[in-house]
C-alpha positions in Angstrom: 31.1 -3.0 -54.9 28.4 -5.7 -54.8 28.9 -8.6 -52.5 27.5 -11.8 -53.9 25.0 -13.7 -51.8 25.6 -17.4 -51.1 22.6 -19.8 -51.1 21.8 -22.4 -48.5 23.6 -25.1 -50.4 26.7 -23.0 -50.6 26.6 -22.3 -46.9 26.2 -26.0 -46.2 29.0 -27.0 -48.5 31.5 -24.2 -48.0 30.9 -22.1 -44.9 29.7 -24.7 -42.4 32.7 -27.0 -42.8 35.1 -24.1 -42.4 33.4 -22.8 -39.3 33.3 -26.4 -37.8 37.0 -26.7 -38.5 37.8 -23.5 -36.8 35.6 -24.4 -33.9 37.5 -27.7 -33.4 40.7 -25.7 -33.0 39.2 -23.1 -30.7 35.9 -24.5 -29.2 35.4 -21.5 -26.9 35.7 -18.7 -29.4 32.3 -16.8 -29.0 32.5 -15.2 -32.5 32.9 -18.6 -34.1 30.1 -20.1 -32.0 27.9 -17.1 -32.8 28.6 -17.6 -36.5 27.8 -21.3 -36.3 24.5 -20.4 -34.7 23.7 -18.0 -37.5 24.6 -20.6 -40.1 22.4 -23.2 -38.5 19.6 -20.7 -38.2 20.0 -19.9 -41.9 19.9 -23.6 -42.7 16.6 -23.9 -40.7 18.1 -26.0 -37.9 16.9 -24.1 -34.9 18.0 -26.6 -32.3 21.6 -26.6 -33.5 21.4 -22.8 -33.9 20.3 -22.4 -30.3 22.9 -24.9 -29.0 25.8 -22.9 -30.6 24.3 -19.6 -29.6 24.0 -20.8 -26.0 27.6 -22.0 -26.2 28.6 -18.5 -27.4 26.9 -17.0 -24.4 28.7 -19.5 -22.1 32.0 -18.2 -23.5 31.0 -14.6 -23.4 27.6 -13.5 -22.1 28.0 -10.0 -23.7 27.5 -11.2 -27.3 24.3 -9.5 -28.2 23.9 -11.3 -31.5 24.0 -14.6 -29.6 21.2 -13.5 -27.4 19.2 -12.7 -30.5 19.8 -16.1 -31.9 18.9 -17.8 -28.7 15.7 -15.8 -28.8 15.0 -17.0 -32.3 15.4 -20.5 -31.1 12.9 -20.0 -28.3 10.5 -18.2 -30.7 10.8 -21.1 -33.2 9.9 -23.5 -30.4 6.9 -21.4 -29.4 8.4 -20.1 -26.2 7.5 -16.4 -26.5 8.4 -15.5 -22.9 12.0 -16.6 -23.1 12.3 -15.2 -26.7 11.2 -11.8 -25.3 13.7 -12.1 -22.5 16.6 -12.9 -24.9 15.6 -10.1 -27.3 15.5 -7.6 -24.5 18.9 -8.7 -23.3 20.3 -8.4 -26.8 19.0 -4.8 -27.0 20.4 -3.9 -23.6 23.8 -5.0 -24.9 23.5 -3.5 -28.4 20.6 -1.0 -28.9 21.3 -0.9 -32.6 20.6 -4.7 -33.1 17.7 -4.2 -35.5 16.9 -8.0 -35.8 16.2 -8.2 -32.0 14.1 -5.0 -32.1 12.0 -6.3 -35.0 11.5 -9.7 -33.4 10.6 -8.1 -30.1 8.0 -5.9 -31.8 6.4 -8.9 -33.5 5.8 -10.7 -30.2 2.3 -10.6 -28.7 
């Protein structure tokens, strides 16, 4: 079965409002915070993405994907050292997290 892909406008119009609504009702849910970070990263808003990823880590510091997203925020802002630290932490928590591995291998 093929899962249709949603474009950035669809994410902005449909997914983001739903996640923000859920977040208002449960502001400390690390999965929702992580998903909001991913949405903002997809929408090319690295500052919002990093803010939500950091909130996810405040709620649960074992969310590997949130560490990857915080790393992406650091990388976008040119902070390679902190990006590396975040990607390494993500891989410690989940060695199968390919996005963190790829990003780490691309760092100088």
